[in-house]
N, C-alpha and C positions, 0 to 999 in steps of 0.2 A: 504494499500499499504506499504510496506517496506522500510525502512531506504537506504538500497543499490539501490532500484529500483529508488527511487527519487534523489539519488545521481548520478547516471548513468543518469538520464534523463537531470539534470541540466548540466553534463558536455557534452552531446550530443547537448543542444541547445547552449550552451557556444561556442563549436567547430563549428556549423554551423553559429553563429553570427560572430565569428572571420575570418571565410573563406569568408563569403560575407562582410564584411568591407575591405577587401585586395583590394582596388579598383585601389588606385595609386603605381606606381612603382618609386623606388627612382632614379633620372637619375646619380648617383655618383656609385652607387653599384650594380644596377639592381637588388634589392630585393623588395619585397611588403612592404609597410608603413601600420602596423597595428594601430600604434597610432598617429592619426593625430594632435591631440592637441600638440604632441611634435616635430611635424615637422616643418621646415622652408622653406620659398620659396628660391629657388636656384637662384642667381643673373643673370647667364648667360643664364639659359633655362626657368626660370621663372615659373617652376614646383616644387611641394614640394619634400624635401629631407629630410633623417634621420638628426637628430640635430648632432649625433656623426659623420656623414659621412662630415658635413659642418666643424666640428671644427678639423677634419683631413686635409681638405684641406686648412684650413686657417693656419694650422701648417706648411704646405709645402710651403706655398707663403711665410709667413713671418718669417724670420731668429731670432731664439729665442736662447737666453743665457740659461745654466742649471737651474738658479734661476727663469727663467719667465715661465708663463703659458698663455694661451688663456682662458679666461673666458666670458662667457654670463652676461652683464650688465644690460639688460633689453630692451625694447622697439626697438628690433631690431638691438640693437647695440653690439658689441664685444669689448673686450678690452685687451691690454698685459699687466699682472700685476704681481706684484713681492711680496714676501712676505715682511713685515715691518723687516728692519734689527736691530732695538732696541729690546732688549729680554723684554722689559717692556711693548711694545706696541703689542698688539694681532691683527694684521690687514694685511692690504696689500696697497700698492699703484700702483694707475693706471700709467702705464708709457705711453701707447698710447691707444686711442679710437678710433674706426672706424664703422660707420653705416654700417650694412650687408643690413637689409631690410627697405622698406620705411615705414615711419611712418603712420599708418592709422589714419584717421581723424574721 
């Protein structure tokens, strides 16, 4: 079997797998979710949503100054962070932390 035939077969199998994996639809943008591992449960609907859609929604809700950003802090929590003002310190300061997802036991 030739190299190109194997390559085509792998692509075809990947394409079928990708189409079958798109079972859930994001409630915010109405597009299919292909990577379920990077999705987050939406607070209002209880359905899985894209990580980027959740961050966009949080940016609309919380008023941010130009030097602030919203970051995922882990464990289902997000935070408003600001880069450290001191040039010697490379890091950030967490201004506010809020729990978005419920912690799983």
